[in-house]
N, CA, C and O atoms as a DFTB+ gen file, in Angstrom:
552 C
 N C O
     1  1     -34.738      -1.511     -77.797
     2  2     -34.897      -2.539     -76.808
     3  2     -33.644      -2.685     -75.943
     4  3     -33.739      -2.941     -74.742
     5  1     -32.509      -2.526     -76.537
     6  2     -31.272      -2.620     -75.790
     7  2     -31.188      -1.469     -74.795
     8  3     -30.710      -1.650     -73.675
     9  1     -31.640      -0.312     -75.190
    10  2     -31.573       0.826     -74.279
    11  2     -32.486       0.624     -73.075
    12  3     -32.148       1.055     -71.973
    13  1     -33.640      -0.023     -73.263
    14  2     -34.534      -0.304     -72.133
    15  2     -33.868      -1.262     -71.141
    16  3     -34.001      -1.086     -69.930
    17  1     -33.179      -2.234     -71.625
    18  2     -32.503      -3.196     -70.769
    19  2     -31.445      -2.509     -69.915
    20  3     -31.311      -2.804     -68.727
    21  1     -30.697      -1.598     -70.518
    22  2     -29.656      -0.893     -69.773
    23  2     -30.261       0.016     -68.711
    24  3     -29.687       0.152     -67.631
    25  1     -31.388       0.632     -68.982
    26  2     -32.025       1.489     -67.990
    27  2     -32.522       0.675     -66.797
    28  3     -32.360       1.105     -65.655
    29  1     -33.108      -0.463     -67.030
    30  2     -33.588      -1.290     -65.929
    31  2     -32.410      -1.860     -65.145
    32  3     -32.492      -2.042     -63.931
    33  1     -31.324      -2.138     -65.845
    34  2     -30.130      -2.642     -65.181
    35  2     -29.555      -1.593     -64.234
    36  3     -29.140      -1.932     -63.126
    37  1     -29.524      -0.356     -64.637
    38  2     -29.033       0.715     -63.795
    39  2     -29.930       0.902     -62.572
    40  3     -29.438       1.144     -61.469
    41  1     -31.217       0.793     -62.762
    42  2     -32.142       0.942     -61.642
    43  2     -31.926      -0.159     -60.601
    44  3     -31.988       0.105     -59.400
    45  1     -31.682      -1.348     -61.038
    46  2     -31.448      -2.449     -60.110
    47  2     -30.177      -2.210     -59.288
    48  3     -30.157      -2.490     -58.089
    49  1     -29.130      -1.701     -59.913
    50  2     -27.895      -1.419     -59.200
    51  2     -28.083      -0.295     -58.176
    52  3     -27.517      -0.353     -57.085
    53  1     -28.854       0.699     -58.513
    54  2     -29.060       1.801     -57.578
    55  2     -29.848       1.338     -56.356
    56  3     -29.566       1.793     -55.248
    57  1     -30.815       0.458     -56.520
    58  2     -31.557      -0.050     -55.363
    59  2     -30.669      -0.952     -54.518
    60  3     -30.826      -0.995     -53.298
    61  1     -29.743      -1.672     -55.134
    62  2     -28.796      -2.512     -54.402
    63  2     -27.853      -1.639     -53.579
    64  3     -27.514      -1.978     -52.445
    65  1     -27.431      -0.516     -54.153
    66  2     -26.556       0.401     -53.428
    67  2     -27.262       0.995     -52.210
    68  3     -26.655       1.115     -51.146
    69  1     -28.505       1.357     -52.349
    70  2     -29.263       1.931     -51.244
    71  2     -29.416       0.893     -50.132
    72  3     -29.248       1.212     -48.955
    73  1     -29.734      -0.340     -50.503
    74  2     -29.862      -1.396     -49.501
    75  2     -28.528      -1.654     -48.795
    76  3     -28.504      -1.912     -47.592
    77  1     -27.439      -1.586     -49.522
    78  2     -26.111      -1.772     -48.928
    79  2     -25.795      -0.666     -47.936
    80  3     -25.254      -0.926     -46.862
    81  1     -26.128       0.557     -48.291
    82  2     -25.881       1.693     -47.402
    83  2     -26.739       1.573     -46.145
    84  3     -26.255       1.801     -45.036
    85  1     -28.001       1.219     -46.314
    86  2     -28.897       1.060     -45.161
    87  2     -28.381      -0.061     -44.247
    88  3     -28.374       0.079     -43.024
    89  1     -27.954      -1.162     -44.851
    90  2     -27.425      -2.273     -44.057
    91  2     -26.172      -1.846     -43.293
    92  3     -26.005      -2.205     -42.127
    93  1     -25.294      -1.085     -43.941
    94  2     -24.071      -0.621     -43.289
    95  2     -24.408       0.308     -42.117
    96  3     -23.794       0.213     -41.054
    97  1     -25.378       1.201     -42.308
    98  2     -25.776       2.115     -41.236
    99  2     -26.370       1.332     -40.061
   100  3     -26.080       1.631     -38.903
   101  1     -27.196       0.337     -40.362
   102  2     -27.797      -0.473     -39.297
   103  2     -26.704      -1.235     -38.528
   104  3     -26.732      -1.289     -37.299
   105  1     -25.763      -1.809     -39.241
   106  2     -24.679      -2.552     -38.595
   107  2     -23.828      -1.623     -37.743
   108  3     -23.471      -1.973     -36.619
   109  1     -23.497      -0.444     -38.261
   110  2     -22.730       0.523     -37.469
   111  2     -23.504       0.966     -36.230
   112  3     -22.917       1.156     -35.164
   113  1     -24.809       1.129     -36.366
   114  2     -25.634       1.494     -35.216
   115  2     -25.615       0.413     -34.153
   116  3     -25.513       0.708     -32.962
   117  1     -25.712      -0.833     -34.577
   118  2     -25.684      -1.946     -33.626
   119  2     -24.325      -2.027     -32.940
   120  3     -24.257      -2.217     -31.726
   121  1     -23.250      -1.885     -33.700
   122  2     -21.905      -1.934     -33.128
   123  2     -21.715      -0.785     -32.134
   124  3     -21.152      -0.989     -31.058
   125  1     -22.173       0.404     -32.479
   126  2     -22.079       1.542     -31.563
   127  2     -22.867       1.303     -30.287
   128  3     -22.388       1.594     -29.191
   129  1     -24.069       0.777     -30.428
   130  2     -24.890       0.462     -29.260
   131  2     -24.191      -0.553     -28.364
   132  3     -24.181      -0.398     -27.143
   133  1     -23.615      -1.575     -28.952
   134  2     -22.923      -2.597     -28.172
   135  2     -21.699      -2.024     -27.463
   136  3     -21.414      -2.395     -26.325
   137  1     -20.971      -1.122     -28.128
   138  2     -19.810      -0.501     -27.482
   139  2     -20.228       0.336     -26.277
   140  3     -19.613       0.246     -25.215
   141  1     -21.258       1.141     -26.437
   142  2     -21.734       1.984     -25.341
   143  2     -22.228       1.114     -24.188
   144  3     -21.939       1.391     -23.023
   145  1     -22.969       0.071     -24.517
   146  2     -23.475      -0.828     -23.480
   147  2     -22.328      -1.516     -22.756
   148  3     -22.371      -1.673     -21.536
   149  1     -21.312      -1.925     -23.488
   150  2     -20.151      -2.569     -22.881
   151  2     -19.439      -1.622     -21.919
   152  3     -19.029      -2.031     -20.832
   153  1     -19.294      -0.379     -22.309
   154  2     -18.642       0.610     -21.446
   155  2     -19.465       0.841     -20.179
   156  3     -18.903       0.949     -19.089
   157  1     -20.785       0.919     -20.313
   158  2     -21.638       1.109     -19.142
   159  2     -21.559      -0.085     -18.194
   160  3     -21.504       0.086     -16.977
   161  1     -21.553      -1.280     -18.748
   162  2     -21.468      -2.480     -17.916
   163  2     -20.124      -2.531     -17.196
   164  3     -20.062      -2.914     -16.028
   165  1     -19.048      -2.150     -17.881
   166  2     -17.713      -2.125     -17.258
   167  2     -17.698      -1.142     -16.086
   168  3     -17.126      -1.431     -15.035
   169  1     -18.326       0.013     -16.269
   170  2     -18.396       0.999     -15.185
   171  2     -19.167       0.467     -13.985
   172  3     -18.748       0.642     -12.841
   173  1     -20.298      -0.187     -14.254
   174  2     -21.077      -0.760     -13.159
   175  2     -20.291      -1.859     -12.457
   176  3     -20.343      -1.981     -11.233
   177  1     -19.561      -2.660     -13.234
   178  2     -18.758      -3.741     -12.653
   179  2     -17.680      -3.161     -11.741
   180  3     -17.467      -3.665     -10.639
   181  1     -17.002      -2.110     -12.188
   182  2     -15.965      -1.471     -11.368
   183  2     -16.557      -0.912     -10.073
   184  3     -15.965      -1.040      -9.002
   185  1     -17.724      -0.295     -10.186
   186  2     -18.381       0.278      -9.014
   187  2     -18.749      -0.824      -8.025
   188  3     -18.538      -0.672      -6.821
   189  1     -19.294      -1.923      -8.520
   190  2     -19.670      -3.026      -7.637
   191  2     -18.448      -3.690      -7.015
   192  3     -18.491      -4.099      -5.855
   193  1     -17.363      -3.802      -7.772
   194  2     -16.126      -4.364      -7.206
   195  2     -15.595      -3.483      -6.083
   196  3     -15.094      -3.993      -5.081
   197  1     -15.700      -2.163      -6.242
   198  2     -15.260      -1.251      -5.182
   199  2     -16.133      -1.430      -3.938
   200  3     -15.631      -1.422      -2.814
   201  1     -17.428      -1.590      -4.145
   202  2     -18.324      -1.814      -3.012
   203  2     -18.020      -3.144      -2.328
   204  3     -18.086      -3.243      -1.102
   205  1     -17.689      -4.161      -3.111
   206  2     -17.337      -5.467      -2.538
   207  2     -16.105      -5.342      -1.658
   208  3     -16.058      -5.914      -0.569
   209  1     -15.103      -4.594      -2.122
   210  2     -13.884      -4.408      -1.326
   211  2     -14.184      -3.688      -0.016
   212  3     -13.645      -4.052       1.029
   213  1     -15.034      -2.679      -0.064
   214  2     -15.408      -1.948       1.147
   215  2     -16.118      -2.878       2.117
   216  3     -15.848      -2.854       3.318
   217  1     -17.017      -3.688       1.605
   218  2     -17.764      -4.613       2.461
   219  2     -16.836      -5.677       3.043
   220  3     -17.001      -6.075       4.196
   221  1     -15.859      -6.144       2.254
   222  2     -14.900      -7.125       2.776
   223  2     -14.100      -6.532       3.931
   224  3     -13.837      -7.216       4.920
   225  1     -13.710      -5.258       3.810
   226  2     -12.980      -4.601       4.894
   227  2     -13.860      -4.468       6.139
   228  3     -13.390      -4.659       7.260
   229  1     -15.131      -4.141       5.936
   230  2     -16.047      -4.035       7.063
   231  2     -16.225      -5.395       7.737
   232  3     -16.283      -5.479       8.964
   233  1     -16.312      -6.451       6.943
   234  2     -16.456      -7.794       7.499
   235  2     -15.223      -8.152       8.326
   236  3     -15.345      -8.714       9.414
   237  1     -14.037      -7.828       7.809
   238  2     -12.801      -8.124       8.547
   239  2     -12.763      -7.354       9.866
   240  3     -12.354      -7.902      10.890
   241  1     -13.184      -6.090       9.850
   242  2     -13.195      -5.293      11.081
   243  2     -14.196      -5.866      12.083
   244  3     -13.907      -5.950      13.277
   245  1     -15.362      -6.255      11.600
   246  2     -16.363      -6.832      12.496
   247  2     -15.918      -8.194      13.027
   248  3     -16.215      -8.547      14.168
   249  1     -15.205      -8.956      12.198
   250  2     -14.685     -10.251      12.654
   251  2     -13.659     -10.056      13.774
   252  3     -13.651     -10.802      14.753
   253  1     -12.794      -9.047      13.621
   254  2     -11.825      -8.740      14.676
   255  2     -12.512      -8.320      15.964
   256  3     -12.119      -8.742      17.052
   257  1     -13.540      -7.486      15.838
   258  2     -14.292      -7.062      17.012
   259  2     -14.992      -8.257      17.659
   260  3     -15.038      -8.369      18.884
   261  1     -15.527      -9.135      16.838
   262  2     -16.188     -10.332      17.344
   263  2     -15.207     -11.214      18.105
   264  3     -15.535     -11.744      19.167
   265  1     -14.001     -11.372      17.559
   266  2     -12.979     -12.180      18.232
   267  2     -12.610     -11.591      19.592
   268  3     -12.478     -12.317      20.577
   269  1     -12.445     -10.262      19.636
   270  2     -12.088      -9.636      20.915
   271  2     -13.231      -9.780      21.916
   272  3     -12.978      -9.957      23.108
   273  1     -14.465      -9.709      21.467
   274  2     -15.603      -9.903      22.375
   275  2     -15.670     -11.355      22.862
   276  3     -16.001     -11.612      24.020
   277  1     -15.358     -12.288      21.982
   278  2     -15.341     -13.698      22.392
   279  2     -14.269     -13.935      23.455
   280  3     -14.490     -14.676      24.413
   281  1     -13.108     -13.304      23.281
   282  2     -12.057     -13.419      24.292
   283  2     -12.512     -12.816      25.617
   284  3     -12.231     -13.365      26.682
   285  1     -13.205     -11.702      25.551
   286  2     -13.723     -11.064      26.765
   287  2     -14.732     -11.950      27.471
   288  3     -14.741     -12.035      28.699
   289  1     -15.572     -12.601      26.703
   290  2     -16.564     -13.501      27.296
   291  2     -15.871     -14.687      27.956
   292  3     -16.260     -15.122      29.040
   293  1     -14.831     -15.209      27.285
   294  2     -14.123     -16.362      27.837
   295  2     -13.387     -16.025      29.127
   296  3     -13.217     -16.900      29.976
   297  1     -12.947     -14.787      29.298
   298  2     -12.138     -14.433      30.472
   299  2     -12.939     -13.711      31.556
   300  3     -12.348     -13.087      32.437
   301  1     -14.252     -13.783      31.509
   302  2     -15.075     -13.088      32.495
   303  2     -14.840     -13.630      33.903
   304  3     -14.824     -12.851      34.856
   305  1     -14.661     -14.913      34.061
   306  2     -14.488     -15.502      35.389
   307  2     -13.080     -15.369      35.936
   308  3     -12.869     -15.680      37.108
   309  1     -12.112     -14.929      35.161
   310  2     -10.718     -14.819      35.587
   311  2     -10.556     -13.598      36.497
   312  3     -10.943     -12.489      36.130
   313  1      -9.987     -13.809      37.673
   314  2      -9.850     -12.729      38.645
   315  2      -8.877     -11.639      38.177
   316  3      -9.100     -10.458      38.444
   317  1      -7.811     -12.022      37.488
   318  2      -6.854     -11.034      36.976
   319  2      -7.517     -10.139      35.930
   320  3      -7.230      -8.944      35.858
   321  1      -8.394     -10.710      35.129
   322  2      -9.111      -9.930      34.115
   323  2     -10.053      -8.938      34.788
   324  3     -10.139      -7.779      34.380
   325  1     -10.752      -9.393      35.813
   326  2     -11.684      -8.505      36.516
   327  2     -10.930      -7.339      37.141
   328  3     -11.391      -6.199      37.088
   329  1      -9.765      -7.624      37.737
   330  2      -8.971      -6.560      38.345
   331  2      -8.476      -5.575      37.280
   332  3      -8.509      -4.364      37.497
   333  1      -8.022      -6.080      36.143
   334  2      -7.531      -5.206      35.071
   335  2      -8.647      -4.305      34.549
   336  3      -8.433      -3.110      34.342
   337  1      -9.820      -4.862      34.339
   338  2     -10.954      -4.065      33.860
   339  2     -11.329      -3.016      34.895
   340  3     -11.610      -1.872      34.539
   341  1     -11.338      -3.384      36.158
   342  2     -11.699      -2.431      37.210
   343  2     -10.705      -1.284      37.262
   344  3     -11.104      -0.141      37.484
   345  1      -9.424      -1.557      37.062
   346  2      -8.415      -0.507      37.114
   347  2      -8.435       0.365      35.849
   348  3      -8.388       1.591      35.945
   349  1      -8.503      -0.260      34.669
   350  2      -8.370       0.490      33.414
   351  2      -9.649       1.218      33.012
   352  3      -9.613       2.393      32.646
   353  1     -10.767       0.521      33.081
   354  2     -11.992       1.111      32.561
   355  2     -12.807       1.847      33.618
   356  3     -13.473       2.837      33.313
   357  1     -12.758       1.377      34.839
   358  2     -13.561       2.003      35.887
   359  2     -12.748       2.925      36.790
   360  3     -13.309       3.583      37.667
   361  1     -11.436       2.980      36.586
   362  2     -10.527       3.816      37.372
   363  2     -10.627       3.525      38.870
   364  3     -10.529       4.444      39.683
   365  1     -10.820       2.271      39.240
   366  2     -10.844       1.886      40.646
   367  2      -9.414       1.701      41.133
   368  3      -8.492       1.512      40.339
   369  1      -9.248       1.758      42.428
   370  2      -7.907       1.654      43.002
   371  2      -7.929       0.815      44.272
   372  3      -8.970       0.645      44.907
   373  1      -6.778       0.303      44.622
   374  2      -6.633      -0.402      45.900
   375  2      -6.399       0.645      46.977
   376  3      -6.017       1.777      46.677
   377  1      -6.620       0.281      48.189
   378  2      -6.367       1.259      49.270
   379  2      -4.893       1.680      49.275
   380  3      -4.001       0.834      49.220
   381  1      -4.648       2.981      49.341
   382  2      -3.297       3.524      49.380
   383  2      -2.738       3.855      48.009
   384  3      -1.645       4.416      47.928
   385  1      -3.447       3.528      46.909
   386  2      -2.972       3.846      45.547
   387  2      -3.611       5.147      45.080
   388  3      -4.695       5.532      45.519
   389  1      -2.903       5.804      44.177
   390  2      -3.449       7.001      43.554
   391  2      -3.624       6.717      42.057
   392  3      -2.779       6.071      41.437
   393  1      -4.720       7.203      41.491
   394  2      -5.027       6.963      40.083
   395  2      -4.781       8.246      39.304
   396  3      -5.223       9.325      39.697
   397  1      -4.072       8.108      38.198
   398  2      -3.848       9.250      37.308
   399  2      -4.636       9.001      36.022
   400  3      -4.528       7.937      35.413
   401  1      -5.425       9.990      35.619
   402  2      -6.230       9.866      34.404
   403  2      -5.699      10.810      33.338
   404  3      -5.271      11.924      33.641
   405  1      -5.729      10.370      32.116
   406  2      -5.283      11.180      30.984
   407  2      -6.462      11.384      30.040
   408  3      -7.197      10.450      29.719
   409  1      -6.619      12.619      29.611
   410  2      -7.681      12.933      28.665
   411  2      -7.048      13.023      27.284
   412  3      -6.178      13.860      27.044
   413  1      -7.488      12.165      26.387
   414  2      -6.948      12.129      25.030
   415  2      -7.793      13.003      24.114
   416  3      -9.006      13.101      24.301
   417  1      -7.169      13.639      23.125
   418  2      -7.956      14.440      22.182
   419  2      -8.818      13.524      21.308
   420  3      -8.449      12.379      21.046
   421  1      -9.957      14.034      20.863
   422  2     -10.828      13.194      20.023
   423  2     -10.144      12.868      18.689
   424  3      -9.421      13.694      18.133
   425  1     -10.382      11.665      18.192
   426  2      -9.778      11.244      16.934
   427  2     -10.598      11.781      15.771
   428  3     -11.825      11.864      15.832
   429  1      -9.884      12.143      14.708
   430  2     -10.567      12.615      13.513
   431  2     -10.943      11.411      12.664
   432  3     -10.185      10.446      12.564
   433  1     -12.124      11.479      12.052
   434  2     -12.575      10.383      11.198
   435  2     -11.864      10.465       9.850
   436  3     -11.582      11.549       9.339
   437  1     -11.589       9.311       9.300
   438  2     -10.949       9.252       7.987
   439  2     -11.998       9.499       6.905
   440  3     -13.169       9.156       7.067
   441  1     -11.561      10.095       5.810
   442  2     -12.453      10.312       4.685
   443  2     -12.621       8.978       3.969
   444  3     -11.643       8.306       3.640
   445  1     -13.847       8.615       3.739
   446  2     -14.114       7.330       3.090
   447  2     -13.698       7.388       1.630
   448  3     -13.744       8.443       0.996
   449  1     -13.288       6.224       1.103
   450  2     -12.796       6.170      -0.268
   451  2     -13.924       6.312      -1.285
   452  3     -13.660       6.671      -2.433
   453  1     -15.182       6.041      -0.900
   454  2     -16.256       6.157      -1.867
   455  2     -16.620       7.605      -2.162
   456  3     -17.362       7.873      -3.107
   457  1     -16.098       8.567      -1.349
   458  2     -16.346       9.967      -1.680
   459  2     -15.542      10.377      -2.897
   460  3     -15.942      11.298      -3.609
   461  1     -14.409       9.715      -3.161
   462  2     -13.638       9.996      -4.363
   463  2     -14.433       9.663      -5.612
   464  3     -14.241      10.268      -6.667
   465  1     -15.329       8.695      -5.479
   466  2     -16.118       8.240      -6.622
   467  2     -16.935       9.381      -7.211
   468  3     -17.092       9.462      -8.429
   469  1     -17.450      10.253      -6.374
   470  2     -18.323      11.319      -6.858
   471  2     -17.567      12.590      -7.222
   472  3     -18.175      13.537      -7.721
   473  1     -16.273      12.637      -6.990
   474  2     -15.508      13.816      -7.361
   475  2     -15.171      13.764      -8.842
   476  3     -15.177      12.691      -9.445
   477  1     -14.880      14.909      -9.426
   478  2     -14.647      15.002     -10.865
   479  2     -13.436      14.227     -11.350
   480  3     -13.445      13.734     -12.478
   481  1     -12.405      14.104     -10.547
   482  2     -11.184      13.436     -10.978
   483  2     -11.415      11.976     -11.322
   484  3     -10.796      11.454     -12.249
   485  1     -12.290      11.314     -10.596
   486  2     -12.556       9.907     -10.863
   487  2     -13.188       9.732     -12.236
   488  3     -12.773       8.878     -13.020
   489  1     -14.193      10.548     -12.517
   490  2     -14.898      10.416     -13.796
   491  2     -13.990      10.782     -14.958
   492  3     -14.032      10.133     -16.003
   493  1     -13.176      11.807     -14.791
   494  2     -12.263      12.211     -15.859
   495  2     -11.291      11.068     -16.162
   496  3     -11.010      10.778     -17.324
   497  1     -10.794      10.436     -15.135
   498  2      -9.872       9.318     -15.324
   499  2     -10.601       8.130     -15.962
   500  3     -10.050       7.459     -16.834
   501  1     -11.835       7.871     -15.527
   502  2     -12.598       6.750     -16.067
   503  2     -12.882       6.950     -17.554
   504  3     -12.673       6.036     -18.353
   505  1     -13.361       8.151     -17.935
   506  2     -13.638       8.415     -19.342
   507  2     -12.348       8.410     -20.166
   508  3     -12.348       7.966     -21.314
   509  1     -11.260       8.899     -19.589
   510  2      -9.976       8.885     -20.295
   511  2      -9.522       7.471     -20.586
   512  3      -9.028       7.187     -21.677
   513  1      -9.684       6.580     -19.618
   514  2      -9.267       5.192     -19.850
   515  2     -10.164       4.533     -20.880
   516  3      -9.682       3.746     -21.695
   517  1     -11.459       4.832     -20.868
   518  2     -12.373       4.250     -21.872
   519  2     -12.050       4.799     -23.254
   520  3     -12.119       4.062     -24.238
   521  1     -11.700       6.075     -23.349
   522  2     -11.355       6.664     -24.638
   523  2     -10.089       6.016     -25.191
   524  3     -10.009       5.721     -26.384
   525  1      -9.103       5.794     -24.328
   526  2      -7.881       5.127     -24.770
   527  2      -8.174       3.711     -25.251
   528  3      -7.569       3.237     -26.213
   529  1      -9.099       3.043     -24.584
   530  2      -9.479       1.685     -24.984
   531  2     -10.133       1.695     -26.365
   532  3      -9.831       0.850     -27.207
   533  1     -11.036       2.663     -26.593
   534  2     -11.717       2.762     -27.893
   535  2     -10.711       3.122     -28.976
   536  3     -10.772       2.577     -30.078
   537  1      -9.771       4.049     -28.676
   538  2      -8.739       4.393     -29.660
   539  2      -7.859       3.203     -29.980
   540  3      -7.419       3.042     -31.119
   541  1      -7.596       2.357     -28.974
   542  2      -6.759       1.181     -29.195
   543  2      -7.433       0.170     -30.118
   544  3      -6.754      -0.563     -30.838
   545  1      -8.747       0.127     -30.100
   546  2      -9.486      -0.805     -30.968
   547  2      -9.360      -0.379     -32.426
   548  3      -9.190      -1.225     -33.304
   549  1      -9.442       0.907     -32.687
   550  2      -9.395       1.403     -34.057
   551  2      -7.973       1.747     -34.405
   552  3      -7.701       2.188     -35.522
């Protein structure tokens, strides 16, 4: 009878061990899922912050253009302004004056900063920083 008790006792411990292992695996899976999700959300947040900065710069440029147009509207009736526009933009001249025109070379467009986002260096740096963060946790 004593031997039967010991056998059932061992069986109970083995089922407890299996449940503990399963629980540990489930917890590790959840923690891993949360880490991956956190990294993805951080990446999306960084991308959206970069887009916000680009849009803020565009807003500032449009605000400056709007201000200059408002100034132009305000000075439409001014005779000195009309004369300046006629001379500079329309190349008009007074009698007896000669007009000299200069042809400027076309300006090259700047490479936008969002093109760096799709190049390999950005992703390598992003994954490197995330790896350092994960190593710092452990």
